[in-house]
RODO-2510 file (C-alpha; in nm, 4 decimals, decimal comma):
residues 337
     n   res          X          Y          Z
     1     m     8,7780     8,8833    12,0373
     2     k     9,0268     8,6354    12,1916
     3     i     9,3139     8,8821    12,1815
     4     l     9,1078     9,1449    12,3576
     5     v     8,9716     8,9093    12,6206
     6     s     9,3214     8,7888    12,7031
     7     l     9,4320     9,1382    12,8020
     8     l     9,2581     9,1362    13,1399
     9     t     9,0185     8,8826    13,2819
    10     t     8,8142     9,1586    13,4447
    11     l     8,7214     9,3250    13,1169
    12     v     8,3595     9,3856    13,0284
    13     v     8,3499     9,2759    12,6639
    14     f     8,0396     9,3470    12,4602
    15     s     7,9153     9,0419    12,2726
    16     i     7,6048     8,9563    12,0737
    17     s     7,3919     8,6627    11,9747
    18     n     7,3557     8,5487    11,6154
    19     n     7,0239     8,7247    11,5763
    20     a     6,9617     8,9322    11,2669
    21     h     7,0688     9,2947    11,2946
    22     a     6,9431     9,6203    11,1465
    23     l     7,1769     9,9085    11,0694
    24     l     7,1328    10,2432    11,2390
    25     t     7,0165    10,5254    11,0146
    26     f     7,1994    10,8555    10,9822
    27     e     6,9211    11,0157    11,1850
    28     q     6,9481    10,7572    11,4628
    29     k     7,3244    10,8030    11,4827
    30     t     7,2756    11,1805    11,4928
    31     e     7,0314    11,1455    11,7821
    32     w     7,2732    10,9252    11,9778
    33     n     7,5578    11,1660    11,9027
    34     q     7,3609    11,4606    12,0365
    35     k     7,2697    11,2694    12,3529
    36     l     7,6277    11,1670    12,4212
    37     a     7,7794    11,5050    12,3329
    38     g     7,5367    11,6859    12,5610
    39     c     7,5456    11,4346    12,8445
    40     q     7,5711    11,5867    13,1933
    41     k     7,4777    11,2954    13,4205
    42     d     7,5172    10,9157    13,4181
    43     c     7,7220    10,9435    13,0986
    44     y     7,9026    10,6142    13,1584
    45     v     7,5692    10,4327    13,1650
    46     l     7,4545    10,6125    12,8501
    47     a     7,7757    10,5101    12,6725
    48     q     7,7179    10,1488    12,7769
    49     q     7,3648    10,1623    12,6418
    50     f     7,4850    10,2956    12,3087
    51     m     7,7648    10,0399    12,2794
    52     t     7,5160     9,7600    12,3449
    53     v     7,2847     9,8891    12,0706
    54     f     7,5729     9,9444    11,8276
    55     k     7,7310     9,6033    11,8887
    56     k     7,3970     9,4342    11,8295
    57     n     7,3678     9,5977    11,4897
    58     y     7,7382     9,5964    11,3935
    59     p     7,8867     9,2621    11,5023
    60     t     8,2447     9,3473    11,4019
    61     a     8,2555     9,6549    11,6255
    62     m     8,4713     9,6054    11,9349
    63     f     8,4045     9,7542    12,2770
    64     q     8,5540     9,6695    12,6129
    65     l     8,5389     9,8352    12,9533
    66     d     8,8104     9,7815    13,2110
    67     p     8,7294     9,8827    13,5699
    68     l     9,0980     9,9655    13,6179
    69     a     9,1243    10,1782    13,3038
    70     q     9,3000    10,5123    13,3287
    71     t     9,2377    10,5993    12,9648
    72     t     9,0100    10,5134    12,6733
    73     l     9,1504    10,4159    12,3352
    74     l     8,9332    10,5076    12,0372
    75     y     9,0448    10,3059    11,7353
    76     i     8,9188    10,3960    11,3857
    77     h     8,9793    10,1298    11,1233
    78     s     9,0945    10,1742    10,7653
    79     y     8,9105    10,1867    10,4343
    80     t     8,7317     9,8614    10,3291
    81     l     8,8263     9,6806    10,6530
    82     n     8,6698     9,6675    11,0011
    83     p     8,7884     9,6482    11,3648
    84     e     8,7647     9,2698    11,3864
    85     v     8,9875     9,2210    11,0821
    86     t     9,2526     9,4623    11,2095
    87     t     9,2346     9,3734    11,5790
    88     d     9,6009     9,3022    11,6508
    89     h     9,7660     9,5305    11,3946
    90     g    10,0531     9,2872    11,3674
    91     g    10,1233     9,2867    11,7406
    92     f     9,9968     9,6129    11,8867
    93     w     9,7536     9,4501    12,1298
    94     s    10,0163     9,1989    12,2346
    95     a    10,2520     9,4860    12,3168
    96     l     9,9757     9,6619    12,5089
    97     a     9,8943     9,3429    12,7010
    98     s    10,2557     9,3080    12,8124
    99     s    10,2527     9,6610    12,9539
   100     n    10,0948     9,7759    13,2783
   101     m     9,8440     9,9935    13,0984
   102     a     9,4725     9,9211    13,1407
   103     v     9,2434    10,0798    12,8827
   104     n     8,8845    10,0954    12,7699
   105     l     8,8376    10,0296    12,3988
   106     v     8,5933    10,1928    12,1589
   107     a     8,6303    10,0574    11,8037
   108     p     8,3267    10,1349    11,5842
   109     v     8,2449    10,0192    11,2326
   110     l     8,2325    10,2893    10,9669
   111     t     7,9330    10,3108    10,7353
   112     a     7,9436    10,0549    10,4486
   113     h     8,2047     9,8462    10,6311
   114     e     7,9625     9,5959    10,7829
   115     e     8,0284     9,2278    10,7150
   116     d     7,7493     9,2048    10,4600
   117     a     7,8142     9,5433    10,2953
   118     t     7,8223     9,5384     9,9160
   119     k     8,0140     9,7423     9,6614
   120     e     7,6885     9,9265     9,5928
   121     d     7,6784    10,0270     9,9609
   122     f     8,0254    10,1754     9,9191
   123     a     7,9106    10,3708     9,6156
   124     k     7,6418    10,5451     9,8246
   125     v     7,8629    10,6549    10,1145
   126     t     7,9024    11,0266    10,1804
   127     p     8,1778    11,2063    10,3753
   128     e     7,9149    11,3241    10,6227
   129     q     7,8388    10,9639    10,7199
   130     w     8,2010    10,8771    10,8003
   131     i     8,2517    11,2046    10,9867
   132     l     7,9397    11,1380    11,1941
   133     d     8,0646    10,7846    11,2664
   134     a     8,3915    10,9294    11,3981
   135     e     8,2265    11,2020    11,6063
   136     l     7,9774    10,9567    11,7552
   137     a     8,2623    10,7232    11,8524
   138     l     8,4552    11,0112    12,0096
   139     n     8,1580    11,1261    12,2166
   140     t     8,1028    10,7661    12,3271
   141     a     8,4658    10,7439    12,4393
   142     v     8,4476    11,0790    12,6199
   143     a     8,1304    10,9700    12,8023
   144     l     8,3285    10,6905    12,9712
   145     g     8,4949    10,9608    13,1773
   146     k     8,8632    10,8883    13,1086
   147     p     9,1180    11,0742    12,8921
   148     v     9,0799    10,9690    12,5280
   149     i     9,3624    10,8604    12,2982
   150     v     9,2585    10,8336    11,9326
   151     k     9,4337    10,5858    11,7020
   152     g     9,3647    10,5493    11,3312
   153     f     9,5117    10,3922    11,0193
   154     s     9,4722    10,5279    10,6623
   155     l     9,1098    10,6530    10,6337
   156     g     9,0902    10,5990    11,0084
   157     g     9,3991    10,8169    11,0466
   158     l     9,2359    11,0918    10,8436
   159     l     8,9232    11,0792    11,0609
   160     a     9,1324    11,0615    11,3785
   161     s     9,3255    11,3709    11,2668
   162     y     8,9981    11,5502    11,2029
   163     l     8,8772    11,4705    11,5550
   164     a     9,1995    11,5944    11,7135
   165     a     9,1957    11,9153    11,5086
   166     k     8,8303    11,9963    11,5676
   167     y     8,7897    11,8728    11,9253
   168     p     9,1233    11,9305    12,1034
   169     n     8,9420    11,9461    12,4376
   170     k     8,8223    11,5861    12,3898
   171     v     9,1406    11,4236    12,2524
   172     t     9,4507    11,3980    12,4729
   173     k     9,6807    11,2123    12,2303
   174     l     9,6754    11,1037    11,8667
   175     i     9,8332    10,7950    11,7064
   176     l     9,8417    10,7876    11,3271
   177     g     9,9363    10,5148    11,0831
   178     s     9,9720    10,6364    10,7237
   179     p     9,6820    10,8853    10,7478
   180     a     9,5031    10,9316    10,4147
   181     v     9,5585    11,3057    10,3844
   182     m     9,6154    11,2924    10,0069
   183     i     9,5831    10,9964     9,7755
   184     t     9,8490    10,9120     9,5182
   185     q     9,8148    10,9764     9,1471
   186     r     9,7671    10,6012     9,1030
   187     a     9,4739    10,6184     9,3417
   188     d     9,3503    10,9352     9,1683
   189     n     9,3294    10,7351     8,8483
   190     v     9,0566    10,5133     8,9935
   191     t     8,8717    10,7829     9,1855
   192     c     8,4993    10,7897     9,1037
   193     l     8,5143    10,5110     8,8477
   194     a     8,2009    10,3825     9,0189
   195     k     8,0017    10,6434     8,8326
   196     t     8,1186    10,5145     8,4948
   197     k     7,9583    10,1703     8,5425
   198     i     8,2791    10,0055     8,4200
   199     v     8,4434     9,9524     8,7557
   200     h     8,4710     9,5768     8,7372
   201     g     8,6445     9,5812     8,4007
   202     i     8,8932     9,8488     8,5060
   203     a     8,9453     9,6880     8,8450
   204     t     9,0721     9,3691     8,6839
   205     l     9,3882     9,5645     8,6019
   206     f     9,4646     9,5616     8,9737
   207     y     9,3993     9,1919     9,0331
   208     p     9,7132     8,9791     9,0706
   209     a     9,7198     8,6699     8,8519
   210     g     9,5179     8,3922     9,0083
   211     s     9,3285     8,6209     9,2451
   212     s     9,0603     8,4565     9,4492
   213     q     8,7004     8,5720     9,4232
   214     e     8,7444     8,7164     9,7727
   215     n     9,0276     8,9400     9,6479
   216     i     8,8274     9,0447     9,3429
   217     d     8,5318     9,1384     9,5637
   218     y     8,7671     9,3415     9,7840
   219     y     8,9026     9,5427     9,4910
   220     d     8,5528     9,5973     9,3573
   221     r     8,4500     9,7442     9,6923
   222     f     8,7644     9,9573     9,7006
   223     l     8,6935    10,1101     9,3624
   224     f     8,3224    10,1572     9,4172
   225     g     8,3940    10,3548     9,7336
   226     s     8,6777    10,5632     9,5946
   227     c     8,4475    10,8613     9,5329
   228     a     8,3584    10,8754     9,9005
   229     l     8,7221    10,8391    10,0021
   230     g     8,8408    11,1249     9,7826
   231     d     8,5450    11,3445     9,8762
   232     t     8,6060    11,2816    10,2464
   233     i     8,9715    11,3820    10,2179
   234     l     8,8786    11,7098    10,0496
   235     k     8,5898    11,7818    10,2875
   236     i     8,7950    11,7255    10,6019
   237     r     9,0919    11,9261    10,4779
   238     g     8,8453    12,1963    10,3760
   239     e     8,7395    12,2329    10,7394
   240     f     9,0760    12,4028    10,7976
   241     p     9,0587    12,6107    10,4892
   242     e     9,2594    12,7232    10,2050
   243     p     9,0168    12,7533     9,9101
   244     m     9,0664    12,4795     9,6523
   245     t     9,0515    12,5391     9,2779
   246     p     8,8645    12,2834     9,0651
   247     y     9,0745    11,9836     8,9642
   248     s     9,2360    11,9988     8,6240
   249     e     9,5100    11,7720     8,4924
   250     a     9,6506    12,0768     8,3176
   251     n     9,6649    12,2732     8,6407
   252     d    10,0221    12,2294     8,7646
   253     a     9,9436    12,4322     9,0756
   254     y     9,6808    12,1838     9,1952
   255     h     9,9307    11,9519     9,3630
   256     e    10,1054    12,2428     9,5321
   257     q     9,7733    12,3763     9,6539
   258     q     9,6847    12,0368     9,7959
   259     m    10,0192    12,0238     9,9765
   260     r     9,9583    12,3640    10,1337
   261     q     9,6195    12,2482    10,2536
   262     v     9,7752    11,9319    10,3992
   263     a    10,0204    12,1523    10,5937
   264     l     9,7430    12,3811    10,7188
   265     f     9,5386    12,0813    10,8306
   266     a     9,8341    11,9452    11,0299
   267     r     9,8948    12,2772    11,2048
   268     h     9,5465    12,2643    11,3550
   269     i     9,6367    11,9466    11,5464
   270     k     9,7702    12,0734    11,8783
   271     v     9,7650    11,7484    12,0789
   272     p    10,0750    11,5259    12,1182
   273     t    10,0903    11,3005    11,8132
   274     l    10,2811    10,9854    11,7214
   275     m    10,2802    10,9248    11,3465
   276     v    10,4044    10,6156    11,1635
   277     y    10,4479    10,6279    10,7872
   278     s    10,6608    10,5049    10,4983
   279     e    10,8476    10,7004    10,2338
   280     s    10,7497    10,4172     9,9961
   281     d    10,3761    10,4471    10,0565
   282     n    10,1883    10,3323     9,7448
   283     a     9,8412    10,4570     9,8370
   284     v     9,8817    10,7856    10,0232
   285     d    10,1043    11,0480     9,8607
   286     a    10,4411    11,0055    10,0351
   287     s    10,5369    11,3711     9,9971
   288     a    10,2042    11,4692    10,1518
   289     l    10,2701    11,2366    10,4462
   290     e    10,6086    11,4020    10,4974
   291     t    10,4539    11,7494    10,4753
   292     f    10,1787    11,6542    10,7169
   293     a    10,4274    11,5059    10,9652
   294     k    10,6620    11,8065    10,9541
   295     n    10,3749    12,0471    11,0218
   296     l    10,2321    11,8659    11,3241
   297     p    10,3130    12,0994    11,6162
   298     k    10,3705    11,8209    11,8726
   299     a    10,4808    11,5195    11,6735
   300     k    10,6941    11,2144    11,7315
   301     l    10,7676    11,0283    11,4101
   302     i    10,8450    10,6702    11,3114
   303     v    10,9488    10,6809    10,9467
   304     y    11,0245    10,3826    10,7234
   305     t    11,2806    10,4957    10,4679
   306     k    11,2590    10,4033    10,1007
   307     d    11,5327    10,1456    10,1280
   308     r    11,3072     9,9370    10,3560
   309     e    11,0439     9,9070    10,0787
   310     i    10,7611     9,9201    10,3322
   311     d    10,4270    10,0002    10,1689
   312     h    10,1114    10,1727    10,2940
   313     v     9,9870     9,8826    10,5050
   314     g    10,3309     9,7667    10,6129
   315     a    10,4072    10,0947    10,7873
   316     t    10,1385    10,0175    11,0424
   317     y    10,1759     9,6407    11,0655
   318     n    10,5572     9,6145    11,0806
   319     h    10,7187     9,5250    11,4110
   320     s    11,0412     9,7197    11,3682
   321     n    11,1135    10,0612    11,2222
   322     s    11,4054    10,1975    11,0227
   323     n    11,5914    10,2876    11,3412
   324     g    11,5809     9,9285    11,4569
   325     g    11,3273    10,0062    11,7272
   326     d    11,0136     9,8235    11,8338
   327     t    10,7302    10,0149    11,6684
   328     f    10,4534     9,8700    11,8840
   329     g    10,6561     9,9174    12,1992
   330     q    10,7100    10,2822    12,1077
   331     i    10,3365    10,3305    12,0511
   332     v    10,2528    10,1831    12,3908
   333     k    10,5245    10,3941    12,5563
   334     f    10,3764    10,7028    12,3916
   335     m    10,0340    10,6107    12,5318
   336     e    10,1794    10,5686    12,8797
   337     e    10,3710    10,8990    12,8866
***
């Protein structure tokens, strides 16, 4: 929270006590979403009420209200992380603080990404839960009464893209970091291993020598949730349809069909978009990222070329891009335009 508080001393930052918290059910989130989406009066107050309830139950969520704000930034975090872990994104908030831009912040926690979430929690997640999380966050941001910019990384980028495509009247700009529009074959190889009950044994193949227990727990969670990740990608892309044939390793046309669907998905995003990605991405299919970027109707691109050897995470956290520019400065400039 220190980075956020340092932005402006007049910020209203939502904090909590150390009391025990209870997670909101799908039904409770749906009820809040309907209230916020249909709000006609005193919407700012309603949004504050929801943020207070959410912060109490999800301590790593981050909300701030700036009385001078001209825009609201909705930030959707990546798979297996949470807003508190990814607060500065390698310098993004520092760049924003050095600008003259005042913003509200809405940064929710996706289902199964709470601090005490287990790998079993990940195994139970459905695409509908993450989509509801994103829509609820968007309606909260809209209720604050300022234009909304949506920013997302990886899974967060996928959900952010979905929001921009489906609700163009609610999203004014979109900022994407390596959006998970299609996972790599390496990621495909671990998809849905949770159902085989041998995840831990297989996951050890991904552990670097001497991994800490913390790293092992992280990879376990990653693999246990891979079903939900893959299912969410297909469900969201399916909202902007080209019918998909069932997956078959022998079906050479499957990859091409996926690429066409990635392109169709991108064409539904009509809002100005800044996208950062790497040609050396090791988690999201690099060719799919390129296809997605080229089919965005109003896109500005920051591309890390293969010779930079920037991976999936590095594309979002790196300070400089392949053109020698300041990535974070360019993102802030895009927000200000």
